[in-house]
C-alpha positions as semicolon CSV with decimal commas, in nm:
position;residue;x (nm);y (nm);z (nm)
1;X;5,296;18,303;-9,832
2;X;5,170;18,597;-9,655
3;X;4,917;18,388;-9,467
4;X;5,202;18,171;-9,342
5;X;5,404;18,448;-9,229
6;X;5,131;18,614;-9,059
7;X;5,055;18,304;-8,874
8;X;5,424;18,205;-8,789
9;X;5,484;18,107;-8,445
10;X;5,726;18,350;-8,256
11;X;6,035;18,157;-8,158
12;X;5,979;18,273;-7,796
13;X;5,682;18,034;-7,786
14;X;5,862;17,728;-7,837
15;X;6,085;17,712;-7,532
16;X;5,928;17,405;-7,372
17;X;6,002;17,238;-7,693
18;X;6,382;17,305;-7,633
19;X;6,399;17,179;-7,272
20;X;6,579;16,862;-7,199
21;X;6,369;16,626;-6,995
22;X;6,643;16,554;-6,762
23;X;6,824;16,860;-6,677
24;X;6,519;17,081;-6,744
25;X;6,749;17,323;-6,930
26;X;6,798;17,416;-7,270
27;X;6,946;17,140;-7,480
28;X;7,344;17,125;-7,509
29;X;7,483;16,899;-7,776
30;X;7,143;16,704;-7,803
31;X;7,139;16,355;-7,924
32;X;6,868;16,154;-8,083
33;X;6,771;15,837;-7,913
34;X;6,636;15,543;-8,111
35;X;6,291;15,627;-7,999
36;X;6,335;15,995;-8,162
37;X;6,332;16,164;-7,830
38;X;6,652;16,391;-7,786
39;X;6,863;16,414;-7,471
40;X;7,161;16,633;-7,380
41;X;7,495;16,462;-7,434
42;X;7,603;16,515;-7,076
43;X;7,269;16,387;-6,944
44;X;7,297;16,057;-7,130
45;X;7,639;16,014;-6,988
46;X;7,495;16,082;-6,660
47;X;7,239;15,803;-6,722
48;X;7,493;15,556;-6,810
49;X;7,689;15,580;-6,489
50;X;8,042;15,576;-6,580
51;X;8,207;15,473;-6,255
52;X;8,118;15,285;-5,937
53;X;8,096;15,591;-5,720
54;X;7,836;15,741;-5,949
55;X;7,620;15,405;-5,946
56;X;7,626;15,297;-5,591
57;X;7,733;15,582;-5,373
58;X;7,444;15,632;-5,109
59;X;7,595;15,948;-4,965
60;X;7,567;16,128;-5,293
61;X;7,942;16,245;-5,273
62;X;8,043;16,617;-5,317
63;X;7,895;16,635;-5,652
64;X;7,567;16,495;-5,564
65;X;7,538;16,741;-5,277
66;X;7,573;17,019;-5,513
67;X;7,211;17,152;-5,617
68;X;7,324;17,287;-5,940
69;X;7,503;16,979;-6,053
70;X;7,303;16,758;-6,310
71;X;7,376;16,451;-6,076
72;X;7,112;16,586;-5,816
73;X;6,857;16,606;-6,095
74;X;6,915;16,258;-6,232
75;X;6,857;15,980;-5,966
76;X;7,071;15,676;-5,993
77;X;6,925;15,361;-6,083
78;X;6,828;15,138;-5,776
79;X;6,992;14,791;-5,700
80;X;6,673;14,640;-5,813
81;X;6,683;14,815;-6,137
82;X;7,051;14,703;-6,201
83;X;6,970;14,336;-6,127
84;X;6,698;14,345;-6,371
85;X;6,932;14,498;-6,627
86;X;7,191;14,211;-6,545
87;X;6,944;13,935;-6,572
88;X;6,810;14,082;-6,910
89;X;7,169;14,084;-7,040
90;X;7,159;14,446;-7,102
91;X;7,485;14,515;-6,914
92;X;7,789;14,462;-7,137
93;X;7,975;14,274;-6,837
94;X;7,785;13,949;-6,813
95;X;7,988;13,830;-6,518
96;X;7,913;14,145;-6,298
97;X;7,813;14,094;-5,938
98;X;7,731;14,371;-5,677
99;X;8,069;14,304;-5,520
100;X;8,249;14,346;-5,846
101;X;8,397;14,656;-6,020
102;X;8,173;14,909;-6,182
103;X;7,950;14,768;-6,477
104;X;7,950;14,925;-6,791
105;X;7,569;14,987;-6,843
106;X;7,420;15,044;-7,204
107;X;7,069;15,023;-7,139
108;X;6,851;15,311;-6,962
109;X;6,482;15,432;-6,962
110;X;6,417;15,717;-7,204
111;X;6,306;16,008;-6,981
112;X;6,041;16,092;-7,258
113;X;5,863;15,758;-7,335
114;X;6,006;15,532;-7,044
115;X;6,110;15,272;-7,293
116;X;6,433;15,097;-7,231
117;X;6,703;15,218;-7,479
118;X;6,983;14,975;-7,543
119;X;7,287;15,156;-7,697
120;X;7,492;14,834;-7,758
121;X;7,853;14,802;-7,741
122;X;7,921;15,133;-7,913
123;X;7,744;15,327;-7,640
124;X;7,678;15,689;-7,712
125;X;7,901;15,686;-8,016
126;X;7,621;15,536;-8,196
127;X;7,372;15,829;-8,125
128;X;7,323;16,093;-8,399
129;X;7,369;16,445;-8,284
130;X;7,061;16,665;-8,339
131;X;7,189;16,926;-8,558
132;X;6,856;17,075;-8,638
133;X;6,737;17,099;-8,263
134;X;7,072;17,238;-8,182
135;X;7,033;17,514;-8,450
136;X;6,692;17,597;-8,311
137;X;6,821;17,629;-7,963
138;X;7,089;17,862;-8,079
139;X;6,848;18,089;-8,254
140;X;6,633;18,088;-7,956
141;X;6,922;18,176;-7,734
142;X;7,010;18,461;-7,994
143;X;6,637;18,570;-7,988
144;X;6,642;18,574;-7,613
145;X;6,946;18,798;-7,605
146;X;6,863;18,998;-7,895
147;X;7,010;19,314;-7,724
148;X;7,367;19,123;-7,697
149;X;7,533;19,150;-8,037
150;X;7,773;18,870;-8,160
151;X;8,100;19,041;-8,205
152;X;8,367;18,990;-8,473
153;X;8,649;18,737;-8,382
154;X;8,912;18,899;-8,612
155;X;8,879;19,273;-8,556
156;X;9,131;19,449;-8,326
157;X;8,997;19,656;-8,044
158;X;8,737;19,801;-8,066
159;X;8,560;19,501;-8,228
160;X;8,291;19,544;-8,458
161;X;7,956;19,373;-8,454
162;X;7,963;19,050;-8,670
163;X;7,740;19,019;-8,965
164;X;7,849;18,669;-9,102
165;X;7,970;18,345;-8,935
166;X;8,176;18,096;-9,138
167;X;8,092;17,731;-9,086
168;X;8,416;17,602;-9,220
169;X;8,635;17,852;-9,025
170;X;8,408;17,838;-8,726
171;X;8,433;18,216;-8,659
172;X;8,228;18,519;-8,676
173;X;8,313;18,817;-8,913
174;X;8,220;19,166;-8,976
175;X;8,201;19,279;-9,336
176;X;8,541;19,404;-9,363
177;X;8,717;19,117;-9,199
178;X;8,487;18,857;-9,400
179;X;8,623;19,010;-9,725
180;X;8,983;19,006;-9,586
181;X;8,967;18,656;-9,483
182;X;8,756;18,516;-9,780
183;X;8,922;18,686;-10,077
184;X;8,765;18,622;-10,421
185;X;8,937;18,378;-10,611
186;X;9,068;18,159;-10,318
187;X;8,937;17,854;-10,159
188;X;8,785;18,032;-9,867
189;X;8,548;18,215;-10,099
190;X;8,358;17,890;-10,129
191;X;8,305;17,840;-9,760
192;X;7,954;17,828;-9,629
193;X;7,845;18,116;-9,440
194;X;7,543;18,193;-9,231
195;X;7,413;18,465;-9,012
196;X;7,589;18,566;-8,681
197;X;7,589;18,251;-8,471
198;X;7,795;18,086;-8,201
199;X;7,669;17,737;-8,313
200;X;7,909;17,570;-8,541
201;X;7,812;17,246;-8,651
202;X;7,979;17,009;-8,898
203;X;7,889;17,067;-9,269
204;X;7,806;16,712;-9,328
205;X;7,625;16,436;-9,103
206;X;7,847;16,140;-9,065
207;X;7,755;15,784;-8,989
208;X;7,792;15,695;-8,622
209;X;7,873;15,329;-8,717
210;X;8,108;15,412;-9,003
211;X;8,292;15,740;-8,906
212;X;8,439;15,806;-9,253
213;X;8,102;15,773;-9,439
214;X;7,844;16,022;-9,502
215;X;7,469;15,948;-9,448
216;X;7,276;15,939;-9,781
217;X;7,002;15,717;-9,709
218;X;6,715;15,687;-9,481
219;X;6,602;15,355;-9,333
220;X;6,219;15,331;-9,310
221;X;6,223;15,052;-9,071
222;X;6,435;15,221;-8,801
223;X;6,348;15,576;-8,902
224;X;6,688;15,697;-8,905
225;X;6,956;15,806;-9,165
226;X;7,219;15,557;-9,269
227;X;7,518;15,520;-9,504
228;X;7,563;15,294;-9,791
229;X;7,784;15,042;-9,580
230;X;7,488;15,014;-9,325
231;X;7,280;14,906;-9,614
232;X;7,537;14,688;-9,801
233;X;7,656;14,468;-9,480
234;X;7,560;14,636;-9,175
235;X;7,264;14,624;-8,935
236;X;7,025;14,773;-9,195
237;X;7,110;14,501;-9,482
238;X;6,759;14,363;-9,500
239;X;6,569;14,699;-9,411
240;X;6,388;14,893;-9,661
241;X;6,564;15,224;-9,726
242;X;6,510;15,529;-9,945
243;X;6,722;15,795;-10,079
244;X;6,771;16,103;-9,856
245;X;6,640;16,337;-10,107
246;X;6,315;16,138;-10,126
247;X;6,284;16,113;-9,746
248;X;6,354;16,470;-9,714
249;X;6,084;16,573;-9,972
250;X;5,812;16,330;-9,816
251;X;5,880;16,426;-9,449
252;X;5,914;16,793;-9,529
253;X;5,566;16,773;-9,716
254;X;5,408;16,579;-9,434
255;X;5,538;16,818;-9,166
256;X;5,422;17,108;-9,372
257;X;5,065;16,981;-9,424
258;X;5,042;16,919;-9,060
259;X;5,168;17,251;-8,963
260;X;4,944;17,416;-9,217
261;X;4,648;17,222;-9,077
262;X;4,717;17,319;-8,729
263;X;4,748;17,681;-8,825
264;X;4,428;17,689;-9,017
265;X;4,257;17,544;-8,714
266;X;4,369;17,826;-8,474
267;X;4,049;17,977;-8,461
268;X;3,876;17,633;-8,371
269;X;4,163;17,583;-8,110
270;X;4,089;17,896;-7,957
271;X;3,716;17,844;-7,939
272;X;3,783;17,496;-7,772
273;X;4,034;17,652;-7,534
274;X;3,749;17,892;-7,432
275;X;3,488;17,611;-7,403
276;X;3,741;17,423;-7,184
277;X;3,809;17,731;-6,975
278;X;3,419;17,755;-6,904
279;X;3,407;17,394;-6,835
280;X;3,718;17,435;-6,589
281;X;3,516;17,707;-6,412
282;X;3,202;17,512;-6,404
283;X;3,377;17,212;-6,272
284;X;3,541;17,422;-5,993
285;X;3,214;17,571;-5,881
286;X;3,012;17,226;-5,931
287;X;3,308;17,042;-5,754
288;X;3,297;17,304;-5,461
289;X;2,914;17,288;-5,450
290;X;2,936;16,921;-5,444
291;X;3,183;16,942;-5,149
292;X;2,952;17,173;-4,961
293;X;2,653;16,933;-5,001
294;X;2,840;16,649;-4,917
295;X;2,971;16,815;-4,598
296;X;2,616;16,916;-4,528
297;X;2,496;16,566;-4,564
298;X;2,776;16,402;-4,340
299;X;2,747;16,675;-4,085
300;X;2,370;16,592;-4,044
301;X;2,455;16,225;-4,021
302;X;2,722;16,329;-3,766
303;X;2,474;16,539;-3,585
304;X;2,229;16,256;-3,565
305;X;2,463;15,997;-3,455
306;X;2,613;16,242;-3,184
307;X;2,266;16,303;-3,050
308;X;2,190;15,938;-3,038
309;X;2,523;15,863;-2,874
310;X;2,463;16,147;-2,608
311;X;2,110;16,009;-2,528
312;X;2,227;15,640;-2,483
313;X;2,530;15,749;-2,278
314;X;2,306;15,958;-2,061
315;X;2,059;15,668;-2,007
316;X;2,344;15,434;-1,933
317;X;2,488;15,687;-1,695
318;X;2,127;15,721;-1,516
319;X;2,078;15,328;-1,490
320;X;2,427;15,295;-1,361
321;X;2,373;15,556;-1,080
322;X;2,041;15,411;-0,999
323;X;2,176;15,071;-0,967
324;X;2,494;15,156;-0,771
325;X;2,269;15,353;-0,523
326;X;2,065;15,037;-0,465
327;X;2,342;14,823;-0,422
328;X;2,512;15,037;-0,189
329;X;2,194;15,066;0,024
330;X;2,182;14,691;0,039
331;X;2,544;14,691;0,155
332;X;2,457;14,927;0,427
333;X;2,165;14,710;0,533
334;X;2,393;14,409;0,561
335;X;2,673;14,581;0,733
336;X;2,406;14,690;0,986
337;X;2,345;14,329;1,054
338;X;2,731;14,278;1,133
339;X;2,733;14,588;1,331
340;X;2,428;14,451;1,532
341;X;2,580;14,122;1,611
342;X;2,540;14,207;1,980
343;X;2,186;14,149;1,903
344;X;2,252;13,781;1,914
345;X;2,445;13,787;2,252
346;X;2,161;13,999;2,381
347;X;1,900;13,755;2,263
348;X;2,098;13,480;2,426
349;X;2,092;13,672;2,769
350;X;1,718;13,714;2,735
351;X;1,673;13,348;2,702
352;X;1,841;13,311;3,056
353;X;1,536;13,499;3,201
354;X;1,326;13,274;3,418
355;X;1,036;13,504;3,520
356;X;0,794;13,440;3,245
357;X;0,623;13,782;3,246
358;X;0,942;13,968;3,226
359;X;1,071;13,736;2,946
360;X;0,753;13,799;2,724
361;X;0,777;14,173;2,783
362;X;1,144;14,188;2,638
363;X;1,135;13,897;2,388
364;X;0,830;14,026;2,190
365;X;1,015;14,316;2,032
366;X;1,354;14,121;2,020
367;X;1,194;13,842;1,822
368;X;1,063;14,087;1,557
369;X;1,421;14,207;1,502
370;X;1,568;13,866;1,487
371;X;1,291;13,735;1,255
372;X;1,346;14,040;0,995
373;X;1,716;13,963;0,985
374;X;1,643;13,591;0,928
375;X;1,412;13,638;0,642
376;X;1,659;13,875;0,481
377;X;1,921;13,608;0,482
378;X;1,698;13,349;0,345
379;X;1,562;13,544;0,042
380;X;1,892;13,723;-0,033
381;X;1,875;13,892;-0,384
382;X;2,093;14,184;-0,513
383;X;1,918;14,519;-0,513
384;X;2,043;14,566;-0,892
385;X;2,154;14,371;-1,198
386;X;2,520;14,434;-1,276
387;X;2,483;14,366;-1,644
388;X;2,372;14,621;-1,910
389;X;2,244;14,392;-2,163
390;X;1,947;14,623;-2,247
391;X;2,218;14,887;-2,380
392;X;2,389;14,644;-2,607
393;X;2,377;14,780;-2,958
394;X;2,349;14,591;-3,288
395;X;2,477;14,823;-3,549
396;X;2,554;14,554;-3,802
397;X;2,283;14,669;-4,038
398;X;2,367;15,042;-4,008
399;X;2,730;14,948;-4,082
400;X;2,620;14,764;-4,392
401;X;2,419;15,055;-4,517
402;X;2,707;15,294;-4,447
403;X;2,952;15,065;-4,632
404;X;2,695;15,051;-4,916
405;X;2,695;15,418;-4,985
406;X;2,856;15,462;-5,326
407;X;3,014;15,780;-5,441
408;X;3,186;15,674;-5,754
409;X;2,890;15,558;-5,986
410;X;2,659;15,843;-6,040
411;X;2,326;15,702;-6,213
412;X;2,275;15,775;-6,557
413;X;1,984;16,036;-6,646
414;X;1,651;15,897;-6,747
415;X;1,499;16,005;-7,062
416;X;1,148;16,114;-7,091
417;X;0,956;15,913;-7,358
418;X;0,770;16,149;-7,584
419;X;0,594;15,849;-7,749
420;X;0,395;15,761;-7,456
421;X;0,386;16,085;-7,252
422;X;0,044;16,295;-7,293
423;X;-0,029;16,641;-7,158
424;X;-0,391;16,770;-7,117
425;X;-0,548;16,917;-6,809
426;X;-0,346;16,646;-6,639
427;X;-0,017;16,504;-6,775
428;X;0,116;16,153;-6,792
429;X;0,492;16,143;-6,817
430;X;0,679;15,830;-6,888
431;X;1,046;15,768;-6,870
432;X;1,300;15,510;-6,946
433;X;1,648;15,421;-6,828
434;X;1,927;15,291;-7,022
435;X;1,980;14,915;-7,055
436;X;2,288;14,879;-6,853
437;X;2,152;15,092;-6,566
438;X;2,130;14,945;-6,232
439;X;1,768;14,954;-6,058
440;X;1,672;15,291;-5,897
441;X;1,529;15,349;-5,546
442;X;1,295;15,605;-5,686
443;X;1,248;15,906;-5,924
444;X;1,149;16,261;-5,906
445;X;0,964;16,448;-6,191
446;X;0,992;16,838;-6,192
447;X;0,775;17,061;-6,406
448;X;0,724;17,422;-6,451
449;X;0,527;17,658;-6,667
450;X;0,718;17,832;-6,943
451;X;0,616;18,205;-6,966
452;X;0,818;18,469;-7,150
453;X;0,682;18,739;-6,917
454;X;0,718;18,570;-6,591
455;X;0,969;18,320;-6,443
456;X;0,836;18,013;-6,298
457;X;1,003;17,785;-6,037
458;X;1,023;17,399;-6,071
459;X;0,750;17,202;-5,880
460;X;0,849;16,856;-5,793
461;X;0,632;16,534;-5,743
462;X;0,661;16,296;-5,461
463;X;0,891;15,994;-5,470
464;X;0,792;15,795;-5,789
465;X;0,881;15,428;-5,763
466;X;0,770;15,334;-6,121
467;X;0,846;15,473;-6,468
468;X;0,553;15,718;-6,492
469;X;0,360;15,958;-6,294
470;X;0,052;16,193;-6,325
471;X;0,072;16,563;-6,292
472;X;-0,244;16,736;-6,213
473;X;-0,406;17,092;-6,229
474;X;-0,222;17,210;-6,540
475;X;-0,357;17,536;-6,704
476;X;-0,502;17,541;-7,056
477;X;-0,341;17,674;-7,356
478;X;-0,003;17,684;-7,180
479;X;0,349;17,537;-7,222
480;X;0,506;17,307;-6,961
481;X;0,855;17,191;-6,936
482;X;0,932;16,861;-6,768
483;X;1,254;16,691;-6,657
484;X;1,317;16,396;-6,434
485;X;1,612;16,251;-6,209
486;X;1,685;15,912;-6,051
487;X;1,810;15,826;-5,715
488;X;1,991;15,540;-5,590
489;X;2,126;15,519;-5,243
490;X;2,261;15,837;-5,151
491;X;2,345;15,924;-5,517
492;X;2,123;16,107;-5,781
493;X;2,148;16,140;-6,135
494;X;2,171;16,433;-6,352
495;X;1,852;16,577;-6,491
496;X;1,695;16,428;-6,801
497;X;1,700;16,670;-7,091
498;X;1,385;16,900;-7,071
499;X;1,110;16,854;-7,279
500;X;0,813;17,077;-7,329
501;X;0,446;17,013;-7,396
502;X;0,164;17,254;-7,507
503;X;-0,154;17,190;-7,308
504;X;-0,489;17,208;-7,513
505;X;-0,682;17,544;-7,541
506;X;-0,988;17,396;-7,347
507;X;-1,074;17,136;-7,096
508;X;-1,046;16,784;-7,199
509;X;-1,399;16,629;-7,311
510;X;-1,437;16,276;-7,188
511;X;-1,651;16,040;-7,423
512;X;-1,642;15,694;-7,564
513;X;-1,796;15,566;-7,896
514;X;-2,177;15,535;-7,882
515;X;-2,296;15,174;-7,979
516;X;-2,653;15,254;-7,950
517;X;-2,740;15,545;-8,178
518;X;-2,702;15,440;-8,532
519;X;-2,420;15,202;-8,493
520;X;-2,381;14,973;-8,787
521;X;-2,252;14,644;-8,642
522;X;-2,218;14,488;-9,004
523;X;-1,960;14,725;-9,123
524;X;-1,798;14,892;-8,794
525;X;-1,606;14,694;-8,529
526;X;-1,581;14,852;-8,185
527;X;-1,339;14,743;-7,917
528;X;-1,448;14,623;-7,588
529;X;-1,363;14,946;-7,413
530;X;-1,540;15,143;-7,707
531;X;-1,246;15,350;-7,766
532;X;-1,133;15,246;-8,116
533;X;-1,365;15,176;-8,400
534;X;-1,275;15,010;-8,731
535;X;-1,472;15,002;-9,054
536;X;-1,459;14,673;-9,277
537;X;-1,574;14,567;-9,606
538;X;-1,928;14,416;-9,534
539;X;-2,006;14,055;-9,631
540;X;-2,362;14,163;-9,736
541;X;-2,214;14,404;-9,998
542;X;-1,984;14,133;-10,139
543;X;-2,281;13,901;-10,166
544;X;-2,479;14,158;-10,373
545;X;-2,187;14,249;-10,587
546;X;-2,364;14,083;-10,889
547;X;-2,656;14,324;-10,876
548;X;-2,403;14,625;-10,872
549;X;-2,361;14,710;-11,250
550;X;-2,286;15,093;-11,252
551;X;-2,174;15,355;-11,008
552;X;-2,072;15,340;-10,656
553;X;-2,326;15,308;-10,385
554;X;-2,103;15,276;-10,081
555;X;-2,206;15,497;-9,800
556;X;-2,035;15,656;-9,516
557;X;-2,050;15,479;-9,180
558;X;-2,121;15,737;-8,917
559;X;-2,049;15,688;-8,550
560;X;-2,074;15,954;-8,268
561;X;-1,972;15,999;-7,919
562;X;-2,185;15,891;-7,637
563;X;-2,187;16,247;-7,459
564;X;-2,315;16,565;-7,606
565;X;-2,213;16,931;-7,567
566;X;-2,468;17,198;-7,475
567;X;-2,211;17,490;-7,359
568;X;-1,863;17,572;-7,290
569;X;-1,541;17,522;-7,465
570;X;-1,420;17,145;-7,492
571;X;-1,128;16,966;-7,650
572;X;-1,076;16,604;-7,752
573;X;-0,801;16,405;-7,954
574;X;-0,782;16,091;-8,149
575;X;-0,536;15,906;-8,394
576;X;-0,612;15,770;-8,740
577;X;-0,438;15,491;-8,862
578;X;-0,197;15,590;-9,166
579;X;-0,336;15,318;-9,397
580;X;-0,682;15,441;-9,341
581;X;-0,879;15,496;-9,680
582;X;-1,106;15,789;-9,589
583;X;-1,241;15,922;-9,258
584;X;-1,440;16,236;-9,183
585;X;-1,394;16,392;-8,838
586;X;-1,556;16,691;-8,676
587;X;-1,892;16,793;-8,500
588;X;-2,254;16,739;-8,579
589;X;-2,571;16,859;-8,410
590;X;-2,852;16,613;-8,297
591;X;-3,068;16,712;-8,575
592;X;-2,805;16,628;-8,838
593;X;-2,724;16,296;-8,657
594;X;-3,097;16,215;-8,692
595;X;-3,092;16,283;-9,069
596;X;-2,786;16,090;-9,117
597;X;-2,880;15,789;-8,937
598;X;-3,258;15,787;-9,049
599;X;-3,213;15,906;-9,420
600;X;-2,863;15,771;-9,529
601;X;-2,746;15,876;-9,871
602;X;-2,474;15,749;-10,073
603;X;-2,143;15,923;-10,152
604;X;-2,200;15,916;-10,552
605;X;-2,367;16,244;-10,581
606;X;-2,095;16,505;-10,526
607;X;-2,364;16,768;-10,416
608;X;-2,471;16,593;-10,116
609;X;-2,164;16,685;-9,905
610;X;-2,021;17,039;-9,897
611;X;-1,685;16,886;-9,846
612;X;-1,706;16,640;-10,148
613;X;-1,427;16,796;-10,340
614;X;-1,670;16,852;-10,639
615;X;-1,623;17,174;-10,838
616;X;-1,992;17,292;-10,752
617;X;-2,088;17,651;-10,723
618;X;-2,348;17,563;-10,476
619;X;-2,082;17,442;-10,243
620;X;-1,889;17,780;-10,264
621;X;-2,210;17,993;-10,188
622;X;-2,335;17,779;-9,920
623;X;-1,989;17,777;-9,726
624;X;-2,060;18,097;-9,560
625;X;-2,396;17,995;-9,410
626;X;-2,343;17,826;-9,074
627;X;-2,399;17,467;-9,081
628;X;-2,536;17,221;-8,817
629;X;-2,200;17,010;-8,875
630;X;-1,846;17,050;-8,972
631;X;-1,635;16,771;-9,108
632;X;-1,276;16,757;-9,217
633;X;-1,170;16,457;-9,448
634;X;-0,861;16,244;-9,365
635;X;-0,727;15,965;-9,580
636;X;-0,423;15,803;-9,727
637;X;-0,195;15,980;-9,496
638;X;-0,326;16,338;-9,582
639;X;-0,549;16,584;-9,434
640;X;-0,779;16,783;-9,664
641;X;-0,883;17,129;-9,593
642;X;-1,241;17,200;-9,725
643;X;-1,225;17,344;-10,082
644;X;-1,447;17,656;-9,999
645;X;-1,196;17,776;-9,748
646;X;-0,937;17,844;-10,022
647;X;-0,980;18,164;-10,235
648;X;-1,028;18,117;-10,595
649;X;-0,672;18,228;-10,669
650;X;-0,506;17,974;-10,435
651;X;-0,330;17,684;-10,525
652;X;-0,546;17,371;-10,458
653;X;-0,214;17,200;-10,332
654;X;-0,261;17,410;-10,018
655;X;-0,565;17,214;-9,929
656;X;-0,360;16,903;-9,881
657;X;-0,157;16,867;-9,554
658;X;0,047;16,571;-9,413
659;X;-0,184;16,393;-9,165
660;X;-0,061;16,458;-8,804
661;X;0,007;16,159;-8,559
662;X;-0,257;16,284;-8,347
663;X;-0,545;16,527;-8,422
664;X;-0,719;16,749;-8,179
665;X;-1,062;16,905;-8,222
666;X;-1,170;17,210;-7,994
667;X;-1,552;17,316;-7,994
668;X;-1,635;17,667;-7,865
669;X;-2,015;17,604;-7,832
670;X;-2,076;17,956;-7,707
671;X;-1,878;18,107;-7,989
672;X;-2,020;17,866;-8,259
673;X;-1,671;17,776;-8,377
674;X;-1,470;17,456;-8,419
675;X;-1,098;17,418;-8,430
676;X;-0,879;17,144;-8,579
677;X;-0,531;17,092;-8,440
678;X;-0,207;16,907;-8,460
679;X;-0,247;16,752;-8,106
680;X;0,136;16,710;-8,055
681;X;0,236;17,074;-8,130
682;X;-0,110;17,226;-8,073
683;X;-0,076;17,408;-8,409
684;X;-0,416;17,525;-8,546
685;X;-0,470;17,356;-8,886
686;X;-0,819;17,485;-8,968
687;X;-1,126;17,652;-8,818
688;X;-1,477;17,776;-8,908
689;X;-1,807;17,843;-8,779
690;X;-2,067;17,596;-8,693
691;X;-2,424;17,617;-8,581
692;X;-2,452;17,516;-8,223
693;X;-2,831;17,550;-8,186
694;X;-2,879;17,203;-8,048
695;X;-2,678;16,949;-7,886
696;X;-2,337;16,882;-8,047
697;X;-2,163;16,548;-8,072
698;X;-1,811;16,445;-8,178
699;X;-1,897;16,282;-8,515
700;X;-1,689;16,047;-8,726
701;X;-1,759;15,889;-9,075
702;X;-1,549;15,585;-9,191
703;X;-1,532;15,440;-9,546
704;X;-1,344;15,148;-9,665
705;X;-1,061;14,993;-9,429
706;X;-1,012;15,268;-9,169
707;X;-0,931;15,295;-8,796
708;X;-0,978;15,565;-8,547
709;X;-0,833;15,549;-8,190
710;X;-0,951;15,793;-7,912
711;X;-0,688;15,928;-7,710
712;X;-0,666;15,768;-7,349
713;X;-0,689;16,096;-7,148
714;X;-0,553;16,105;-6,776
715;X;-0,907;16,199;-6,640
716;X;-1,090;15,951;-6,890
717;X;-1,384;15,759;-6,763
718;X;-1,304;15,492;-6,535
719;X;-1,542;15,213;-6,659
720;X;-1,550;14,825;-6,602
721;X;-1,588;14,601;-6,873
722;X;-1,729;14,252;-6,872
């Protein structure tokens, strides 16, 4: 109870629940609609339009013009709305027409849920009065005016402050007046009294359909109180009803549980509110940033279009001026011909000259002038073309591109595929899109080095039109973060979730399996590319099974890399199939390789191999001596640490580790040490010294059904296979 009291909601915080949805004021005599929403009594009357002036007046009348009138806050239904009500039969006067008298409308939309409420022929009288809400409103009013006390209605001046209110007498009393008007032993002593209030409600809730009957049952179908007459022969005859006490108990229990649940989640709600406020802040900032970026993009488009427009208009103007100049010059030339029409008359007069020498002297120059004018007329051609076809623009493609700009469908972010991505000196990053994503124009991969001491910025690749790309020049023994985003049209997707990869501690060593040195073609099968090897049960051994009577003389089948190491620090990785029976992996010198391939021994002697697992003292004593080889055993989904590396007091269970998906080996030739890693996390599983006096080779030994796959590194050899 103390918890509930401490978490009780102050009455001043519930004001918005006490506001009528129509008049936007505190409820006054609220009525419960069939949809369980409450509306003030006066507001329901406003909605029902009791007279013609209220229903059809367009000028609003004197009451409508009053801003404080409820009429001004409740718009009258339109003619279309009234026609619909008439057609639906919701209006009680079926013969009503627009020119007829005012209809009596009994249907109106609930202001809370917008559902049509049909009050039937009884109208408002069929609605219950919400006394509970009315009491809460009254308590709220009293809390709001706590400084204003309710005075006794019976005291003579000066009045005393009331301490009780009688619900039967509908009056407030001070202590003395209450004793005076409600003496012991009289019927008034049995009256119901409450704290000081001005809200006097009836003691008993009466049925609105049967005014003389009290409600004593609850209809579960209509979810409203009913009387026994309603159940016997009224509208609730076939409905399921329950007793009022049972309904009270059930509803009160449900409401209490719901309230208790909400109160118990107060901290969660506050946390979620804080998260939402952060999201609101981020939304505002990101929205403003998106607006700025969109404005920048469009401004650049506008600037480009404006530049092209200015350039084209300038070209058109220059061409027009040039053409007009040529045409006007031609007009002047021909105008000169008209002005020189006296030339023809002069020539005619010259023709009258009979003296030959004088005629030739004058006609020579005159003929040149006449011939020039004649040729100009014969070969007339405008000095300029009046059309501007070369400046006609076809912007249909550009318009389509602009129309294709979509701003509503932001592409979904891609997801980096960890199973296919590999990071060494170079990184191959693969990503995938969701199945329902539209094709993308291109992608951009970003990456940065993760360093606690220094903040590194993101670097981005060029446009990638596929679903993978290669990142070069990555530093060794470093952590890199990668993310990718997609672009379609002018939209870009959010970034994919960041993923991190740890680069190897040394440069990648490139090699393939050697099929020339000691390769057993009977029991080992190489792929065409020589990057995978599988050991199989040889047919020769099966045919000679009759001669095998005791012991096990199955040898390890060794295979090495085709490239040796004579200096430096190198790293390589591989994958062992989980079903493999036994695989030994590590390094071996050229001298040890020759011994294995020319003097093979069986595995039945536990003292042959220092990693045999046999409890031999010689193995422990020889462990500290640097050996020209180092192999770790992998089999049956486990990785076995050599026994001599575990102290005598240690649990031998520590030697068995889960087999990593990918195993990495790093050989530091100069330091004479070999390291075994989980290649996915670059966690060192085991290390020890090794004698690097000769050329060291990656070495693998297989027994039973086993498979080893070399990693396909980014800088792996580019070989052609036939």
